[in-house]
C-alpha positions in Angstrom: -202.5 -114.7 -288.9 -200.5 -112.9 -291.7 -202.2 -109.6 -291.0 -201.1 -110.1 -287.3 -197.2 -110.7 -288.5 -197.8 -107.6 -290.6 -198.7 -105.3 -287.5 -195.9 -106.7 -285.4 -193.4 -106.1 -288.4 -194.5 -102.4 -288.6 -194.4 -101.9 -284.8 -190.8 -103.4 -284.8 -189.7 -101.2 -287.4 -191.3 -98.2 -285.8 -189.3 -99.3 -282.6 -185.9 -99.6 -284.6 -186.4 -96.6 -286.2 -187.1 -94.5 -282.8 -184.0 -96.4 -281.3 -181.8 -95.2 -284.3 -183.1 -91.7 -283.8 -182.4 -91.7 -280.1 -178.9 -93.0 -281.1 -178.4 -90.2 -283.6 -179.7 -87.6 -281.0 -176.8 -88.1 -278.7 -174.5 -87.8 -281.9 -176.4 -84.8 -282.9 -175.7 -81.1 -281.2 -178.7 -78.9 -281.6 -177.8 -74.9 -281.2 -179.3 -71.8 -281.7 -178.8 -68.1 -281.5 -176.2 -67.5 -283.9 -178.1 -67.4 -287.3 -181.2 -65.3 -287.9 -181.8 -65.8 -291.3 -181.8 -68.7 -294.0 -178.3 -69.2 -295.2 -177.8 -68.2 -299.0 -174.0 -68.3 -299.1 -171.1 -70.2 -297.8 -168.5 -67.7 -299.4 -165.8 -67.0 -296.7 -164.9 -63.7 -298.8 -168.5 -62.6 -298.4 -169.4 -60.8 -295.2 -172.8 -62.3 -294.6 -171.9 -65.7 -295.3 -173.8 -68.7 -293.3 -172.9 -68.9 -289.7 -170.0 -71.5 -289.1 -168.5 -70.9 -292.7 -165.4 -69.3 -290.7 -164.5 -71.9 -287.8 -166.3 -74.8 -288.5 -165.3 -75.2 -292.5 -162.6 -72.5 -293.1 -159.8 -72.1 -290.5 -157.4 -69.3 -289.3 -153.8 -69.2 -288.5 -154.5 -68.8 -285.1 -157.4 -68.9 -282.5 -158.1 -66.4 -279.7 -159.2 -67.1 -276.1 -161.4 -64.0 -274.9 -160.9 -66.0 -271.3 -157.2 -65.5 -271.2 -156.5 -63.0 -273.7 -154.1 -65.4 -275.7 -153.5 -66.3 -279.3 -153.5 -70.2 -279.8 -151.7 -71.3 -282.7 -154.1 -73.3 -285.0 -153.3 -73.8 -288.6 -149.9 -72.0 -287.4 -147.8 -74.1 -285.1 -146.1 -71.1 -284.1 -145.7 -67.2 -285.1 -144.0 -64.0 -283.9 -142.1 -60.9 -284.7 -138.7 -61.8 -286.2 -137.9 -57.9 -286.6 -139.8 -54.9 -286.2 -141.5 -55.2 -289.6 -141.5 -59.1 -290.4 -144.0 -61.3 -288.7 -143.2 -65.1 -289.4 -145.4 -67.9 -289.4 -144.7 -71.7 -289.2 -147.4 -73.8 -290.5 -148.2 -77.2 -288.9 -147.5 -80.2 -291.1 -149.9 -82.7 -292.5 -152.7 -80.0 -292.7 -155.3 -81.1 -295.3 -158.3 -79.4 -297.0 -161.3 -81.7 -296.9 -160.7 -82.8 -300.5 -157.5 -84.4 -299.6 -155.3 -81.5 -301.0 -152.5 -80.2 -298.7 -152.7 -77.0 -297.1 -149.3 -75.2 -297.3 -147.5 -71.8 -297.3 -148.6 -71.4 -301.0 -152.5 -71.1 -299.8 -151.5 -68.5 -297.1 -149.6 -66.4 -299.7 -152.5 -67.0 -302.1 -155.4 -65.8 -299.5 -153.5 -62.3 -298.8 -152.5 -61.8 -302.5 -156.1 -62.3 -303.5 -156.9 -59.3 -301.3 -153.9 -57.2 -303.0 -155.2 -58.0 -306.5 -158.8 -57.6 -305.7 -161.1 -55.5 -303.6 -162.2 -57.2 -300.7 -163.2 -56.8 -297.4 -159.6 -57.4 -295.9 -157.6 -55.5 -298.9 -157.1 -52.4 -296.6 -154.3 -54.8 -294.8 -152.1 -53.8 -298.0 -151.9 -50.1 -297.0 -149.0 -51.3 -294.5 -148.3 -54.8 -296.0 -145.8 -54.8 -298.5 -145.4 -58.6 -299.2 -146.3 -61.9 -298.2 -143.8 -64.5 -299.0 -143.5 -68.3 -298.8 -139.8 -69.1 -297.4 -140.6 -72.6 -297.9 -143.7 -75.1 -297.8 -144.4 -74.3 -294.1 -142.9 -70.8 -293.4 -144.6 -67.8 -294.3 -143.4 -64.3 -293.7 -145.8 -61.1 -293.6 -143.3 -58.1 -294.6 -144.9 -54.7 -293.5 -143.7 -51.2 -294.5 -145.2 -50.0 -290.9 -146.7 -52.5 -289.0 -150.2 -52.0 -287.4 -149.3 -54.0 -284.7 -152.9 -54.0 -282.9 -154.6 -54.7 -285.9 -152.7 -57.6 -286.5 -153.6 -58.9 -283.0 -157.0 -59.3 -284.6 -156.3 -60.2 -288.0 -154.1 -63.2 -286.9 -157.4 -65.2 -285.8 -159.8 -63.4 -288.4 -158.9 -64.4 -291.9 -160.1 -67.8 -293.6 -157.1 -69.4 -295.4 -158.5 -70.5 -298.9 -157.4 -73.5 -300.9 -155.5 -72.1 -303.8 -156.3 -74.9 -306.1 -160.0 -74.0 -306.1 -160.0 -70.2 -305.7 -157.4 -69.4 -308.3 -159.9 -70.3 -311.1 -162.6 -67.8 -309.7 -162.9 -64.5 -311.9 -162.1 -61.5 -309.4 -165.5 -60.0 -310.2 -167.0 -63.0 -308.7 -164.9 -63.6 -305.5 -167.5 -62.3 -303.4 -170.6 -63.1 -305.4 -170.3 -67.0 -305.8 -172.3 -68.7 -303.1 -169.8 -71.4 -302.8 -172.5 -74.2 -302.1 -170.2 -76.8 -301.8 -167.4 -75.3 -299.4 -164.0 -77.1 -299.3 -162.0 -75.7 -296.3 -159.7 -77.6 -293.8 -162.1 -77.4 -290.6 -163.6 -80.1 -288.8 -166.9 -79.8 -290.4 -168.7 -79.9 -293.6 -171.8 -78.3 -295.0 -174.8 -81.0 -294.8 -177.8 -79.3 -295.8 -179.3 -75.8 -295.3 -183.2 -75.0 -295.1 -185.5 -72.3 -293.9 -185.2 -73.1 -290.3 -181.8 -74.6 -290.0 -178.3 -75.2 -291.1 -176.9 -78.6 -290.6 -173.1 -79.5 -290.5 -171.5 -83.0 -290.6 -168.3 -84.0 -289.2 -165.2 -84.6 -291.4 -163.7 -87.7 -289.8 -160.6 -86.9 -291.8 -159.9 -83.7 -290.1 -156.3 -83.0 -289.7 -156.9 -81.6 -286.1 -158.0 -84.8 -284.7 -154.4 -85.7 -284.1 -153.3 -82.4 -282.9 -156.3 -81.2 -280.7 -158.8 -84.4 -280.5 -161.8 -85.2 -282.4 -165.2 -83.1 -282.0 -167.8 -85.1 -280.3 -170.9 -84.2 -282.2 -171.0 -86.2 -285.7 -173.8 -83.4 -286.6 -174.5 -79.8 -285.5 -177.6 -78.4 -286.4 -177.8 -74.7 -286.2 -181.5 -73.8 -285.7 -183.1 -70.4 -287.2 -185.2 -69.3 -284.2 -186.6 -65.8 -284.4 -188.1 -65.3 -281.0 -186.4 -65.8 -277.7 -189.5 -67.4 -276.0 -189.6 -69.9 -278.6 -185.8 -70.6 -277.9 -186.7 -70.9 -274.1 -189.4 -73.6 -274.6 -186.9 -75.6 -277.0 -184.6 -75.5 -274.0 -187.4 -76.6 -271.7 -188.3 -79.6 -273.7 -184.7 -80.4 -274.4 -184.9 -80.0 -278.2 -182.4 -77.3 -278.0 -178.9 -78.0 -276.4 -177.3 -74.8 -276.6 -178.8 -71.4 -276.7 -177.3 -68.3 -277.5 -180.2 -66.1 -277.2 -181.2 -63.3 -274.5 -183.7 -65.2 -272.5 -185.1 -63.2 -269.5 -185.6 -65.2 -266.2 -182.7 -67.5 -266.8 -181.7 -66.8 -262.8 -185.2 -67.8 -261.8 -185.7 -70.8 -264.0 -182.0 -72.1 -264.1 -182.2 -74.8 -261.4 -185.7 -75.8 -262.3 -184.9 -76.7 -265.8 -181.3 -77.9 -265.1 -179.7 -75.1 -267.3 -176.0 -74.9 -267.3 -174.6 -71.1 -267.4 -170.8 -70.0 -267.3 -171.2 -68.9 -263.7 -173.7 -70.7 -261.2 -174.5 -66.9 -259.9 -174.6 -63.3 -260.9 -173.4 -62.2 -263.5 -174.2 -65.9 -264.9 -172.7 -64.9 -268.2 -169.2 -64.1 -269.7 -169.2 -60.4 -271.0 -169.3 -60.1 -274.5 -169.4 -56.4 -275.4 -170.3 -53.0 -274.3 -173.5 -51.3 -274.5 -172.8 -47.6 -274.8 -175.1 -44.6 -275.0 -174.2 -42.6 -278.5 -174.8 -38.9 -278.2 -175.2 -36.8 -281.6 -172.4 -34.5 -281.1 -173.7 -32.6 -284.4 -176.6 -31.7 -282.5 -176.6 -29.0 -279.7 -176.3 -29.3 -276.7 -174.7 -32.8 -277.4 -171.7 -31.0 -279.1 -170.9 -29.6 -275.3 -168.6 -32.1 -273.6 -169.7 -30.3 -270.4 -173.3 -31.5 -271.3 -172.5 -35.0 -272.5 -170.3 -35.6 -269.1 -173.0 -34.3 -266.9 -175.4 -37.1 -268.3 -173.1 -39.9 -267.3 -173.4 -39.2 -263.7 -177.3 -38.9 -264.1 -177.9 -42.7 -264.5 -177.4 -45.7 -262.3 -176.6 -48.8 -264.4 -177.1 -51.0 -261.6 -180.9 -50.4 -261.9 -180.6 -51.5 -265.5 -178.5 -54.5 -264.3 -181.0 -55.6 -261.8 -184.2 -54.6 -263.2 -183.6 -55.5 -266.7 -181.0 -58.2 -266.9 -181.7 -59.7 -263.5 -177.9 -59.5 -262.7 -176.8 -61.6 -265.7 -174.5 -58.8 -266.7 -172.3 -56.4 -264.7 -172.1 -52.6 -265.0 -169.3 -51.1 -267.4 -166.0 -49.8 -266.2 -166.2 -46.1 -267.1 -163.5 -46.7 -269.4 -165.3 -49.4 -271.4 -162.5 -51.6 -271.2 -163.0 -55.5 -270.1 -161.6 -58.9 -270.6 -158.0 -58.6 -272.0 -158.4 -54.7 -272.8 -158.1 -54.0 -269.1 -154.3 -54.6 -269.4 -154.4 -51.2 -270.9 -156.6 -49.7 -268.2 -155.1 -46.7 -266.2 -156.4 -46.8 -262.8 -155.4 -43.3 -262.1 -157.0 -41.9 -265.1 -160.1 -43.9 -264.3 -160.4 -42.8 -260.5 -159.4 -38.9 -261.8 -161.7 -38.7 -264.8 -164.3 -41.6 -264.5 -167.9 -41.2 -263.7 -170.2 -42.9 -261.1 -174.0 -42.5 -260.2 -174.5 -39.1 -258.6 -177.6 -37.1 -259.9 -176.5 -34.2 -257.6 -173.2 -33.8 -259.4 -174.9 -33.9 -262.8 -177.4 -31.3 -261.7 -174.4 -29.1 -260.7 -172.5 -29.6 -263.9 -175.5 -28.7 -265.7 -176.2 -25.5 -263.7 -172.6 -24.5 -264.0 -172.8 -25.0 -267.7 -176.0 -22.9 -268.3 -178.3 -25.7 -268.5 -181.1 -24.2 -266.3 -184.9 -24.0 -266.2 -185.3 -20.7 -267.5 -189.2 -20.5 -268.0 -190.4 -22.6 -265.1 -191.9 -25.4 -267.0 -189.9 -28.1 -264.9 -187.3 -28.7 -267.8 -183.8 -27.4 -268.2 -183.2 -25.3 -271.3 -180.5 -24.1 -273.5 -178.0 -21.4 -272.3 -179.9 -19.0 -274.5 -183.2 -19.9 -272.9 -184.5 -22.0 -275.8 -186.2 -25.2 -274.9 -184.5 -28.7 -275.5 -186.0 -32.2 -275.8 -184.4 -35.5 -276.8 -185.5 -38.8 -278.1 -183.3 -42.0 -277.2 -183.9 -44.8 -279.9 -183.5 -48.8 -279.6 -185.0 -51.1 -282.1 -188.5 -52.1 -281.7 -188.6 -55.6 -280.5 -185.2 -55.7 -278.6 -186.9 -55.9 -275.1 -183.9 -55.5 -272.9 -182.6 -52.4 -274.4 -186.2 -50.9 -274.5 -186.5 -51.4 -271.1 -183.0 -49.9 -270.5 -183.8 -46.7 -272.2 -186.9 -46.3 -270.3 -184.7 -46.3 -267.1 -182.1 -43.8 -268.7 -185.0 -41.4 -270.0 -186.4 -41.5 -266.5 -182.8 -41.0 -264.9 -182.5 -37.8 -267.2 -185.9 -36.3 -266.6 -185.3 -36.7 -262.8 -182.6 -34.0 -263.4 -184.6 -31.9 -265.5 -183.8 -33.3 -269.1 -186.7 -34.1 -271.1 -185.8 -37.2 -272.6 -188.1 -39.9 -274.0 -187.7 -43.5 -275.4 -188.7 -44.4 -278.9 -188.5 -47.8 -280.6 -188.2 -47.4 -284.6 -188.2 -50.7 -286.4 -184.6 -52.6 -286.7 -184.1 -51.1 -290.4 -185.3 -47.6 -289.6 -183.2 -47.5 -286.4 -180.0 -48.6 -288.6 -180.6 -46.0 -291.1 -181.2 -43.3 -288.5 -178.0 -43.9 -286.7 -175.9 -44.2 -289.8 -177.4 -41.0 -291.5 -177.2 -39.0 -287.8 -181.0 -38.7 -287.6 -181.2 -39.0 -283.9 -180.5 -37.7 -280.6 -179.2 -40.5 -278.7 -179.1 -44.2 -279.1 -178.0 -47.4 -277.4 -175.4 -49.3 -279.5 -172.9 -52.0 -279.2 -172.2 -53.2 -282.7 -168.5 -53.0 -282.7 -167.8 -53.0 -279.2 -167.2 -56.8 -279.1 -164.1 -58.5 -277.1 -161.2 -58.7 -279.3 -157.4 -59.3 -279.1 -156.8 -55.3 -278.9 -158.6 -52.6 -277.5 -157.8 -50.8 -280.9 -161.0 -52.4 -282.1 -163.0 -50.5 -279.5 -161.4 -47.4 -279.7 -161.4 -47.0 -283.2 -165.3 -48.1 -283.3 -166.3 -45.4 -280.7 -164.0 -42.7 -282.0 -163.0 -43.1 -285.7 -162.6 -40.4 -288.3 -164.9 -41.8 -290.9 -167.9 -39.4 -290.1 -168.0 -36.9 -293.1 -170.2 -39.5 -295.0 -173.7 -39.7 -295.8 -173.9 -43.0 -293.9 -171.5 -43.7 -291.0 -171.2 -47.3 -290.9 -167.9 -48.0 -288.9 -169.0 -46.5 -285.6 -168.7 -43.3 -284.0 -172.5 -42.9 -284.8 -172.4 -39.5 -282.8 -169.9 -38.1 -285.4 -167.9 -36.7 -282.8 -164.8 -35.0 -284.3 -161.6 -34.8 -282.3 -158.3 -35.1 -284.5 -156.2 -35.4 -281.5 -158.0 -38.4 -280.4 -158.0 -39.8 -283.8 -154.3 -39.4 -283.9 -153.7 -41.2 -280.7 -155.7 -44.0 -281.8 -153.7 -44.2 -285.0 -150.7 -44.0 -282.8 -151.7 -46.9 -280.8 -152.4 -49.0 -283.5 -148.6 -48.5 -284.8 -147.0 -49.8 -281.2 -146.1 -52.9 -280.0 -148.7 -54.6 -277.7 -148.1 -53.9 -274.0 -144.9 -51.9 -274.8 -144.4 -48.6 -272.6 -145.3 -46.5 -275.2 -148.5 -48.3 -276.1 -149.4 -48.1 -272.4 -148.8 -44.5 -272.4 -151.0 -43.6 -275.3 -153.7 -45.7 -274.2 -153.9 -43.6 -271.1 -154.3 -40.4 -273.3 -157.0 -42.1 -275.2 -158.7 -43.2 -272.2 -158.4 -39.6 -270.5 -160.1 -37.7 -273.6 -162.8 -40.3 -274.0 -163.8 -39.7 -270.3 -163.3 -35.8 -270.2 -165.2 -35.5 -273.4 -167.5 -38.4 -273.5 -168.8 -38.8 -276.8 -170.4 -42.0 -275.7 -171.3 -43.5 -272.4 -170.6 -47.2 -271.5 -173.3 -48.1 -269.0 -173.2 -52.0 -268.9 -171.6 -55.1 -270.3 -173.7 -57.3 -272.5 -173.5 -60.8 -272.1 -172.3 -63.9 -274.3 -175.9 -65.3 -273.7 -175.4 -69.2 -273.2 -177.6 -71.6 -271.7 -177.1 -75.3 -272.2 -179.0 -78.5 -271.2 -177.5 -81.8 -270.2 -179.9 -84.5 -271.2 -177.8 -85.4 -274.4 -174.5 -83.6 -274.0 -172.3 -82.8 -270.8 -169.2 -81.0 -270.0 -170.2 -77.8 -271.1 -167.7 -75.1 -270.7 -168.4 -73.3 -267.3 -166.3 -71.1 -264.9 -165.3 -74.4 -263.0 -164.6 -76.0 -266.8 -163.2 -73.4 -268.7 -162.3 -75.5 -271.6 -163.5 -73.7 -274.8 -166.0 -71.0 -275.2 -169.9 -71.6 -275.1 -170.5 -69.5 -278.4 -172.1 -70.2 -281.7 -172.2 -66.7 -282.9 -170.8 -65.7 -286.5 -167.2 -65.2 -286.3 -166.6 -66.5 -283.1 -166.0 -70.1 -283.4 -162.6 -69.8 -283.3 -162.8 -68.0 -279.8 -162.9 -71.6 -278.4 -166.2 -72.9 -280.0 -164.0 -75.9 -281.5 -162.6 -76.6 -278.0 -165.9 -76.9 -276.7 -166.9 -79.5 -279.5 -163.8 -81.4 -278.9 -164.5 -81.5 -275.0 -168.3 -82.2 -274.7 -169.5 -85.6 -273.8 -172.6 -87.5 -275.0 -174.7 -88.6 -272.4 -174.7 -92.2 -273.9 
């Protein structure tokens, strides 16, 4: 009889533990796609900190909505230019760090002066910033020599505000080195634990924002580290993953079968997140010839890539490369007169007129001097969508007599080759993500930092055009949407379209597929509250609003 009671007790404990786990599951959000390696740092000053460090733990003055192209006051209650060179921020009252210390203007000033006095990633802002001063406990003024208005549109939602009472004691040489294992921020979550396959964040129920924005629903966020897309797909099907930010082929076919939610119910299914461009190495012949580069743009039908590779989960890029809020600067007349479209006959004619003909009769076009030419297009091995895309691009080039072939080096080798200029053509999108100003895009596809052993800031083709560089610099110094900024933007678009240092072919998606077994009210086109993205440094794009508006199934 005693043994029987022991068995019953064990069974009861098991049932209760299962019930407890089930209850916890409805309080736990499991996500994946934003983290690709085990976390080693929670230091907001270190570029490769754990995903969520910015946004979940440390907060910014403003948030940004890619959906509406609006800056939303966050730590700031308001902000604006009170003169040509002074931007004033009014902070919200009753903001506290997770250790109970108040966040005031003193912390904002300290955060920026830290970059003035030390070599940090955002130190370059002091090239134009003269002073950051606290007018009172809740008013901060940024005083500039010559404001970079466009960059400021991005800076407003990018900088983690640090607690002075903690960071003032960190030696300058340690600022970007310390791991900051116990991060103290003002955000809605705190670090709980980190492991080889996940990072876990726990809700701070005393978050100051509860009274302003509402409380995030998940008590815990489990950020899974999943290295293969097919594993993420399996977890979605098993409902062990609530939100996937991975590229998963076949979503249109299985979406309804497995009850997956995407932003759009039909094509393109996903929000556009960045531009995929074909970079052409302008340091190698004949890619140094604008006529040759521009001819290639007419040779490729990106609709085939969108259909065959992405199953209509992404749209074709505009010839200008502009999308989202950037289209406010798009010059329709310039795009019509100088743009490109799929027409291989035009491509052939342009090549013929420029002297790129088949001189020896072997079926491949040659250089104007008769020497042969062949090209390699590279993308990282394993990036299956890009791999198939350059196969299609190579086929299109070969169809007009250009001997081009795809190649798939390892990711590390790929990065080294594009940075050192050891390539003919490559697909890349590293710096083309949506932002608060098209300056970030233009300064990435055509910046002047090309005379280096390693080019890491874009313009991988090392295209050199001082006139264009000067225009982009000028655009940066013009107030958003001013008449002069629109005029300069038109000139930039015209040069890029006629010179074609890189060719925008399609818009990569914000890959987001969610399940509704444990959580509902996901952001969608018909419920555009929040942004379904857990990618690093994009929580402040609407990710926190998503957490606030999610609803547990029970």
